C-alpha atoms as one frame of an Amber mdcrd trajectory, in Angstrom:
protein
 -74.018  -5.985 -65.296 -71.896  -7.181 -62.946 -68.744  -4.804 -61.824 -65.627
  -6.324 -60.428 -62.421  -4.801 -59.455 -58.846  -6.639 -60.053 -55.469  -5.597
 -59.123 -53.301  -7.047 -61.944 -49.422  -7.237 -61.501 -46.658  -7.648 -64.577
 -43.219  -8.777 -63.433 -40.060  -9.726 -64.793 -36.679  -9.299 -65.040 -35.146
  -5.939 -66.408 -35.500  -5.260 -70.144 -37.902  -7.678 -70.911 -40.346  -5.098
 -72.256 -42.652  -5.280 -69.514 -43.523  -1.582 -69.978 -44.418  -1.930 -73.920
 -46.883  -5.153 -72.590 -48.382  -3.154 -69.724 -49.333   0.036 -71.990 -50.428
  -2.001 -74.770 -52.855  -4.704 -72.965 -54.348  -1.998 -70.732 -55.023   0.200
 -73.814 -52.457   3.101 -73.282 -50.568   2.392 -76.581 -52.659   0.179 -79.026
 -50.495   0.923 -81.956 -46.963   0.029 -80.294 -43.968   0.928 -82.597 -40.673
   1.163 -82.304 -39.573   3.858 -84.255 -41.587   6.381 -81.881 -41.661   4.967
 -78.455 -42.061   7.168 -75.357 -43.553   7.430 -71.528 -43.076   9.608 -68.317
 -41.697   6.710 -66.588 -40.693   4.075 -68.668 -39.127   4.680 -72.239 -37.925
   2.437 -74.963 -36.892   4.355 -78.302 -35.613   3.310 -81.558 -35.210   5.325
 -84.759 -33.639   5.109 -88.122 -30.694   7.304 -88.106 -30.036   6.080 -84.529
 -30.504   2.328 -84.269 -29.294   1.730 -80.792 -31.953   1.257 -78.055 -32.181
   3.842 -75.330 -33.538   2.396 -72.130 -34.829   3.945 -68.861 -36.179   1.517
 -66.352 -39.257   1.990 -64.509 -38.763   3.311 -61.127 -40.535   1.211 -58.518
 -43.751   1.000 -60.322 -46.154   2.107 -62.441 -49.860   1.978 -62.106 -52.214
   1.723 -65.179 -56.173   1.766 -64.925 -58.321   0.488 -67.357 -61.907  -1.077
 -67.878 -63.073  -4.138 -70.140 -65.863  -6.529 -70.476 -65.313 -10.265 -70.028
 -67.138 -13.283 -69.576 -67.439 -14.798 -66.395 -68.800 -17.946 -65.179 -72.402
 -18.989 -67.190 -71.298 -16.734 -70.283 -72.424 -13.762 -68.191 -71.067 -10.699
 -69.041 -68.550  -8.849 -66.166 -67.433  -5.388 -66.231 -63.869  -5.277 -65.137
 -62.013  -2.191 -63.670 -58.458  -3.080 -63.287 -55.429  -1.816 -61.781 -52.552
  -2.855 -63.737 -49.247  -2.334 -61.632 -46.102  -2.729 -63.831 -43.424  -3.614
 -61.318 -39.747  -2.582 -61.908 -37.566  -5.741 -62.465 -34.665  -3.940 -60.559
 -33.542  -5.667 -57.723 -32.995  -2.785 -55.740 -36.545  -2.764 -55.658 -36.533
  -6.477 -54.135 -38.192  -5.441 -50.599 -40.828  -3.737 -51.982 -42.103  -6.694
 -54.350 -43.912  -8.617 -51.592 -45.861  -5.036 -50.496 -46.907  -4.617 -54.562
 -48.040  -8.173 -54.993 -49.866  -7.867 -51.710 -54.022  -8.433 -52.764 -53.385
  -9.228 -56.327 -55.846 -10.988 -58.153 -53.456 -12.174 -61.202 -49.737 -11.958
 -62.145 -48.421 -11.444 -65.606 -45.003 -12.832 -65.360 -42.740 -11.437 -68.618
 -39.278 -12.439 -69.868 -37.248 -12.373 -72.949 -36.456 -15.799 -73.995 -33.144
 -14.574 -76.150 -31.609 -14.189 -72.902 -30.487 -17.139 -71.461 -30.481 -16.007
 -67.526 -33.845 -14.511 -67.727 -35.413 -18.119 -68.087 -33.746 -19.126 -64.782
 -34.747 -15.408 -63.624 -38.176 -15.614 -63.989 -38.431 -19.232 -62.757 -37.026
 -17.553 -59.313 -39.678 -14.614 -59.377 -42.225 -17.343 -59.730 -41.043 -19.335
 -56.669 -40.102 -16.856 -54.388 -43.061 -13.796 -54.934 -45.661 -15.304 -56.783
 -46.718 -18.990 -55.180 -46.997 -17.372 -51.733 -50.252 -15.671 -52.969 -51.691
 -18.866 -53.461 -53.331 -17.951 -56.742 -54.580 -20.781 -59.209 -52.802 -21.467
 -62.107 -55.657 -19.703 -64.103 -54.509 -16.497 -62.392 -51.237 -16.709 -63.610
 -49.778 -16.163 -67.288 -46.474 -16.221 -68.520 -45.281 -14.457 -71.614 -42.072
 -15.330 -73.626 -41.463 -11.656 -74.887 -39.320 -10.673 -77.924 -38.383  -6.862
 -78.247 -37.994  -7.324 -81.961 -40.029  -9.587 -84.959 -37.135  -9.838 -86.629
 -36.269 -13.494 -86.515 -38.923 -13.948 -84.008 -39.600 -17.481 -83.195 -42.531
 -19.457 -81.004 -40.752 -20.602 -77.846 -41.791 -23.221 -75.347 -42.542 -22.449
 -71.675 -39.811 -23.314 -68.705 -40.367 -26.496 -67.465 -41.362 -25.256 -64.033
 -44.220 -23.643 -65.613 -45.026 -26.625 -68.969 -48.762 -26.989 -69.011 -49.429
 -25.482 -65.307 -50.160 -21.495 -66.488 -51.350 -19.819 -69.621 -48.389 -19.232
 -71.872 -47.712 -17.445 -75.131 -44.713 -16.623 -77.562 -45.106 -12.657 -77.910
 -43.818  -9.694 -79.846 -44.991  -5.671 -80.304 -43.540  -5.680 -83.446 -45.603
  -7.883 -85.519 -49.198  -8.288 -86.147 -48.790 -11.815 -85.316 -47.672 -10.965
 -82.254 -49.923  -8.440 -80.961 -53.046 -10.728 -81.760 -51.252 -13.361 -79.859
 -50.674 -10.699 -76.909 -54.071  -9.532 -76.995 -55.666 -12.952 -77.133 -53.639
 -14.186 -74.602 -54.302 -11.345 -72.031 -58.044 -11.619 -72.982 -57.877 -15.320
 -71.939 -55.992 -14.533 -68.741 -58.217 -11.598 -68.038 -61.279 -13.841 -68.106
 -59.776 -16.550 -66.260 -59.058 -13.911 -63.456 -62.255 -12.634 -63.227 -64.062
 -16.199 -63.121 -61.623 -17.146 -60.475 -62.181 -14.111 -58.161 -65.982 -14.293
 -58.491 -66.133 -17.938 -57.576 -63.935 -17.049 -54.513 -66.098 -13.966 -53.846
 -69.246 -16.164 -53.614 -67.857 -18.986 -51.960 -66.554 -16.673 -49.194 -69.880
 -15.206 -49.102 -71.780 -18.495 -48.742 -69.133 -19.490 -46.112 -69.722 -16.650
 -44.141 -73.653 -16.943 -44.346 -73.409 -20.672 -43.368 -70.915 -19.670 -40.263
 -73.729 -16.928 -39.388 -76.393 -19.424 -39.465 -74.539 -21.981 -37.327 -74.288
 -19.273 -34.295
């Protein structure tokens, strides 16, 4: 079985749920629950007695590692060894974002569609930081992520992204939302693995042809 190393980055505005998403898709927390939710660097917690949300933002970046089997080109199985970089949305780290993105195989953009300003913010993030990476559309995914399932609805992608990248409306506080996120991430991971494999193959063939011409 082929083994492929990937670097994935989650990006988006503050308070959109990136850390919850990152922990779930990297299998660090497969049964997320808002009643008790705590992590060493970033924490989102709610209790029935104290319903207010306590928010501690991610400091700079967190790196999660996981392994997963995906289907690559031709249907062959590929073992992916991935680093998932959970990037802080705090603009005080803005100068670090290009360095964090360097060498990224894929980018998972996350925003909260219930916060009106975040749609414009995520468009800015994509234009300023993701587009310069020259990734294929299938190497970018966008999540309209709601913190709570109560009143959750299906959202449509902002016009900038419509039909161009993989898009899903998700939440981690309902079975349907979790299933949507799991399915979307697996599709995204498979697409990234395929794109990286194809590029590696093309680069190898180009290198061999160049050597033959010398």
